[in-house]
C-alpha positions in Angstrom: -223.0 -3.5 -92.7 -222.8 -5.0 -89.1 -224.2 -3.6 -85.9 -224.4 0.1 -84.9 -225.1 1.5 -81.5 -227.5 4.5 -81.6 -228.4 6.7 -78.7 -232.1 6.7 -77.8 -233.4 10.3 -77.9 -237.0 10.4 -78.9 -240.4 8.7 -78.4 -240.2 6.7 -81.7 -236.8 5.2 -80.6 -238.1 4.5 -77.1 -241.2 2.7 -78.5 -239.0 0.5 -80.9 -236.7 -0.4 -78.1 -239.5 -1.3 -75.7 -241.0 -3.6 -78.3 -237.8 -5.5 -78.4 -237.5 -5.5 -74.6 -240.9 -7.2 -74.3 -239.7 -10.0 -76.6 -236.3 -10.5 -75.0 -237.5 -10.4 -71.4 -240.2 -13.1 -72.0 -237.6 -15.3 -73.7 -235.1 -14.7 -70.9 -237.3 -14.7 -67.8 -240.4 -16.8 -68.5 -238.5 -20.0 -67.6 -237.1 -18.4 -64.4 -239.9 -16.4 -62.8 -243.4 -17.0 -61.6 -246.3 -16.5 -64.1 -247.2 -12.9 -64.6 -244.0 -11.4 -63.2 -242.4 -10.7 -66.5 -245.4 -8.8 -67.8 -245.4 -6.8 -64.5 -241.6 -6.1 -64.8 -241.9 -5.0 -68.5 -244.6 -2.5 -67.6 -242.8 -1.3 -64.5 -239.3 -1.0 -65.9 -239.4 -1.2 -69.7 -242.6 0.4 -70.9 -242.2 3.7 -72.9 -243.5 5.7 -69.9 -241.0 4.0 -67.5 -238.1 4.5 -69.9 -238.9 8.2 -70.4 -239.0 8.7 -66.6 -235.7 6.9 -66.2 -234.0 9.1 -68.8 -235.5 12.3 -67.4 -235.2 11.7 -63.6 -232.4 9.2 -63.2 -230.1 10.3 -66.0 -230.3 6.9 -67.8 -228.8 6.6 -71.2 -230.2 4.0 -73.6 -228.6 2.9 -76.8 -230.1 0.5 -79.3 -228.1 -2.1 -81.2 -229.3 -1.9 -84.8 -228.6 -3.8 -88.0 -229.9 -2.5 -91.4 -232.4 -0.2 -89.5 -233.8 -3.0 -87.3 -233.4 -2.9 -83.5 -231.7 -6.1 -82.4 -231.1 -5.3 -78.8 -230.2 -2.4 -76.4 -228.1 -1.3 -73.5 -229.1 1.0 -70.6 -226.9 2.6 -68.0 -226.9 5.4 -65.5 -223.8 7.3 -64.1 -223.7 8.0 -60.4 -227.0 6.1 -59.9 -228.4 6.6 -56.4 -225.5 9.0 -55.7 -222.8 6.4 -56.0 -219.4 7.2 -57.7 -219.8 4.4 -60.2 -221.6 3.5 -63.4 -224.7 1.3 -63.0 -225.1 -1.0 -66.0 -228.8 -1.6 -65.8 -229.7 -3.6 -69.0 -228.0 -5.5 -71.8 -230.4 -7.5 -73.9 -230.2 -8.9 -77.4 -232.6 -10.9 -79.6 -231.5 -14.5 -80.1 -230.4 -13.9 -83.7 -228.1 -11.1 -82.6 -226.2 -13.1 -80.0 -222.6 -14.3 -80.5 -221.8 -11.6 -83.1 -220.0 -9.0 -81.0 -223.0 -6.9 -79.9 -222.5 -7.6 -76.2 -218.8 -6.6 -76.5 -219.9 -3.3 -78.2 -222.3 -2.6 -75.4 -219.7 -3.3 -72.7 -217.1 -1.1 -74.4 -219.6 1.7 -74.7 -220.5 1.6 -71.0 -216.9 1.4 -69.9 -215.9 4.2 -72.3 -218.6 6.4 -70.8 -217.6 5.5 -67.3 -214.0 6.5 -67.9 -215.1 9.7 -69.7 -216.9 10.7 -66.5 -214.1 9.7 -64.2 -215.8 6.6 -62.8 -213.7 3.6 -62.1 -216.3 1.0 -61.1 -219.2 -0.5 -63.1 -221.9 -2.3 -61.1 -224.7 -4.5 -62.4 -227.3 -7.0 -61.0 -228.1 -10.4 -62.6 -230.8 -12.9 -61.7 -229.3 -15.7 -59.6 -230.8 -18.3 -61.9 -229.7 -16.6 -65.1 -226.4 -18.5 -65.2 -225.8 -17.9 -68.9 -225.8 -14.1 -68.4 -223.7 -14.4 -65.3 -221.1 -16.4 -67.2 -221.0 -13.7 -69.9 -220.4 -11.0 -67.3 -217.6 -13.1 -65.8 -216.0 -13.4 -69.3 -215.9 -9.6 -69.5 -214.3 -9.2 -66.1 -217.2 -8.8 -63.7 -217.1 -10.6 -60.3 -219.9 -11.3 -57.8 -219.5 -9.2 -54.7 -222.9 -9.6 -53.0 -226.5 -10.6 -53.4 -229.7 -8.7 -53.0 -233.5 -9.5 -52.9 -235.6 -6.5 -53.9 -239.4 -6.3 -53.4 -240.7 -4.8 -56.6 -244.4 -4.8 -55.5 -247.4 -6.8 -56.4 -246.0 -9.7 -54.4 -242.9 -10.1 -56.7 -239.2 -9.9 -55.9 -236.0 -9.8 -57.8 -233.4 -12.2 -56.4 -230.0 -11.0 -57.9 -226.3 -11.2 -57.6 -224.4 -7.9 -57.5 -221.4 -8.0 -59.9 -218.8 -5.3 -60.3 -215.9 -4.5 -62.6 -213.1 -2.2 -61.5 -211.7 -0.2 -64.4 -208.1 0.7 -64.7 -207.2 4.1 -63.0 -207.6 7.1 -65.3 -204.5 8.5 -66.8 -203.8 12.2 -66.2 -205.0 12.9 -69.8 -208.2 11.0 -69.2 -208.8 12.9 -66.0 -208.2 16.1 -67.8 -210.7 15.3 -70.5 -213.2 14.1 -67.9 -213.1 17.5 -66.1 -211.4 16.1 -63.0 -208.4 17.5 -61.2 -205.2 16.3 -62.9 -201.4 17.0 -62.8 -200.5 19.0 -65.9 -196.8 18.1 -65.3 -197.6 14.5 -66.3 -194.9 13.3 -68.8 -197.5 12.4 -71.5 -199.2 15.8 -71.3 -195.9 17.6 -71.2 -194.8 15.8 -74.4 -198.1 16.7 -76.1 -197.7 20.4 -75.2 -194.1 20.4 -76.5 -195.3 18.9 -79.8 -198.0 21.6 -80.1 -195.5 24.4 -79.3 -193.1 23.1 -81.9 -195.8 23.0 -84.5 -197.1 26.5 -83.6 -193.6 27.8 -83.7 -193.2 26.6 -87.2 -196.6 27.9 -88.2 -196.0 31.4 -86.7 -192.6 31.8 -88.3 -193.6 31.0 -91.9 -193.8 33.8 -94.4 -197.3 35.3 -94.5 -197.9 34.0 -98.0 -196.8 30.3 -97.3 -200.5 29.2 -97.3 -199.9 25.6 -98.3 -197.3 25.0 -95.6 -199.5 26.7 -93.0 -202.5 24.6 -94.0 -200.4 21.4 -93.6 -199.3 22.4 -90.1 -202.8 23.2 -89.0 -204.0 19.8 -90.3 -201.3 18.1 -88.3 -201.9 20.3 -85.2 -205.7 20.4 -84.9 -208.1 17.7 -83.9 -210.3 18.7 -86.9 -210.1 21.5 -89.5 -213.1 22.0 -91.6 -213.1 22.9 -95.3 -212.3 26.6 -96.0 -211.5 27.3 -92.4 -208.4 29.4 -91.4 -206.5 30.6 -88.4 -204.2 33.6 -88.8 -200.7 34.0 -87.5 -199.7 34.1 -84.6 -201.6 31.3 -83.0 -201.1 29.7 -79.5 -202.6 26.4 -78.3 -201.9 24.1 -75.4 -202.5 20.8 -77.3 -204.2 21.6 -80.5 -205.6 18.0 -80.8 -208.6 18.9 -78.7 -209.6 21.8 -80.9 -212.1 21.2 -83.6 -212.8 23.9 -86.3 -215.9 23.8 -88.4 -216.3 24.6 -92.1 -215.7 28.2 -93.2 -214.6 29.3 -89.7 -211.8 31.8 -89.2 -209.9 33.6 -86.5 -207.8 36.8 -86.7 -204.4 37.5 -85.2 -203.4 36.3 -81.7 -205.9 33.6 -81.1 -205.1 31.6 -77.9 -206.8 28.3 -77.3 -206.0 26.5 -74.0 -207.6 23.2 -75.1 -207.2 21.2 -72.0 -210.8 20.1 -72.7 -212.6 19.8 -75.9 -212.9 23.2 -77.7 -215.4 23.1 -80.6 -215.7 26.0 -83.0 -218.7 25.6 -85.4 -219.2 26.3 -89.0 -218.8 29.9 -90.3 -217.7 31.3 -86.9 -215.8 34.6 -87.0 -213.3 35.3 -84.2 -211.7 38.7 -84.0 -208.1 39.5 -83.0 -206.6 38.8 -79.5 -209.3 36.4 -78.4 -208.8 33.7 -75.8 -210.6 30.4 -75.3 -209.5 29.2 -71.9 -210.8 25.7 -70.9 -208.6 25.1 -67.8 -209.2 26.3 -64.3 -207.4 26.1 -60.9 -208.8 25.3 -57.5 -210.0 28.4 -55.5 -208.2 27.4 -52.3 -204.5 28.3 -52.3 -203.5 25.0 -50.5 -205.0 23.0 -53.4 -203.4 25.1 -56.1 -199.8 24.2 -55.0 -199.0 20.9 -53.4 -195.9 18.9 -52.8 -195.7 15.3 -54.0 -194.4 13.4 -51.0 -192.9 10.7 -53.2 -190.9 13.0 -55.5 -190.7 16.3 -53.6 -191.9 18.1 -56.7 -194.5 20.9 -56.5 -197.7 19.9 -58.2 -200.2 22.6 -59.4 -203.3 20.7 -60.2 -206.0 22.0 -62.5 -209.2 20.9 -64.2 -210.8 21.9 -67.5 -214.3 22.2 -68.9 -215.3 22.2 -72.6 -216.0 25.2 -74.7 -218.5 25.2 -77.6 -219.1 28.0 -80.0 -222.0 27.0 -82.2 -222.4 27.8 -85.9 -222.5 31.3 -87.3 -221.3 33.1 -84.2 -219.1 36.2 -84.2 -216.7 37.0 -81.4 -215.4 40.6 -81.7 -211.9 41.6 -80.7 -210.4 40.8 -77.3 -213.1 38.4 -76.2 -212.3 35.8 -73.5 -214.4 32.6 -73.2 -214.1 30.6 -70.0 -214.4 26.8 -69.6 -217.8 25.2 -69.5 -219.4 27.9 -71.7 -221.6 27.3 -74.8 -222.3 30.2 -77.1 -225.5 29.5 -79.0 -225.9 29.5 -82.8 -225.8 32.9 -84.5 -224.8 34.9 -81.4 -222.6 38.0 -81.4 -220.2 38.7 -78.5 -219.1 42.4 -78.1 -215.5 43.4 -78.0 -213.7 43.0 -74.7 -216.2 40.7 -73.2 -215.4 37.9 -70.7 -217.9 35.1 -71.2 -218.4 33.1 -68.0 -221.8 31.6 -68.7 -223.8 30.2 -71.6 -225.2 32.6 -74.2 -228.6 31.6 -75.8 -228.8 31.3 -79.6 -229.2 34.5 -81.7 -228.3 36.9 -78.9 -226.2 40.0 -78.7 -224.2 39.9 -75.6 -221.3 41.9 -74.1 -219.6 43.1 -71.0 -217.5 41.9 -68.1 -218.9 39.5 -67.2 -220.7 39.1 -70.5 -224.5 39.5 -70.3 -227.2 39.2 -73.0 -228.3 42.7 -74.2 -231.1 41.5 -76.5 -232.0 39.0 -79.1 -231.1 39.4 -82.8 -234.0 39.8 -85.2 -234.7 40.7 -88.8 -234.6 44.4 -87.7 -230.8 43.9 -87.5 -230.5 43.1 -91.2 -228.3 45.5 -93.2 -228.7 46.6 -96.7 -226.5 44.6 -99.1 -224.0 46.7 -101.1 
């Protein structure tokens, strides 16, 4: 079956990972550090309590490397650690029997993918100066030594490390767009993607109303994901289509507009009324930022940024609803006609207005008699 990376999200996963951490740290550091230091470091940095605090207060992510349900290693990292515009790769450790089988490569790829998703172009790590084997692996993956640091960790112990960094390739405009950063929508790749989407929606919108098979084929080609028994009525407008995911049994009435410059996720069995708009992109508030001249080409650039939209399962958006970027509408909620949703709506809520506000929760008292 091979290795799988699984995100650590609960106490049971933390405990299993920390058990492996104790084993690996003793194997790695007992030959390098004074007696007692490894036990002290495991308790200080890799005990269940320490890991839970790192995840809660320092935005650490941990992922275990598993094979057939057994934890074989783990990776830990923190974006913008200590306020830096970089990804801090804190830990990559594997049991001896897992080494040399691609697990380290999977861990590095995950960290770099997450860094790029967040718009970070530098990954930093520290490695013990005497751990030459680990330093050689980091060099193999493109990391270079930039400095050294000696850190007092208490109890009379220090960590004597090299600082190594890897500069990632600059983000493309599409990557910047999906990371929620300012980008140039006039980029040739993005322009070509929008033209493709407009061509497909033109074909879709101009089919006879009973050409269901042809419509379904175009939607499958256009959308990032289209769940079973879901449907979008003519006419339809999208920016890209490929960033729109539609769950099972979801449907939208006439004139749905989806500006999917960020991920737009429509859950299972969502109902969307006519003339609704899901608008992920936004423009800077200051006029001088909304329209700039590229000094190299002389062309006017109108930068924008986009934030994802999520409509969870079993929601109903009535007619003429607008949902803005960065909004999540919780499971089972109802949004009244004409609303402009600018902030999250809790699950099982009735909300309406401009701007949209929660009116009340939905309860069994709202159940209607079946015909």
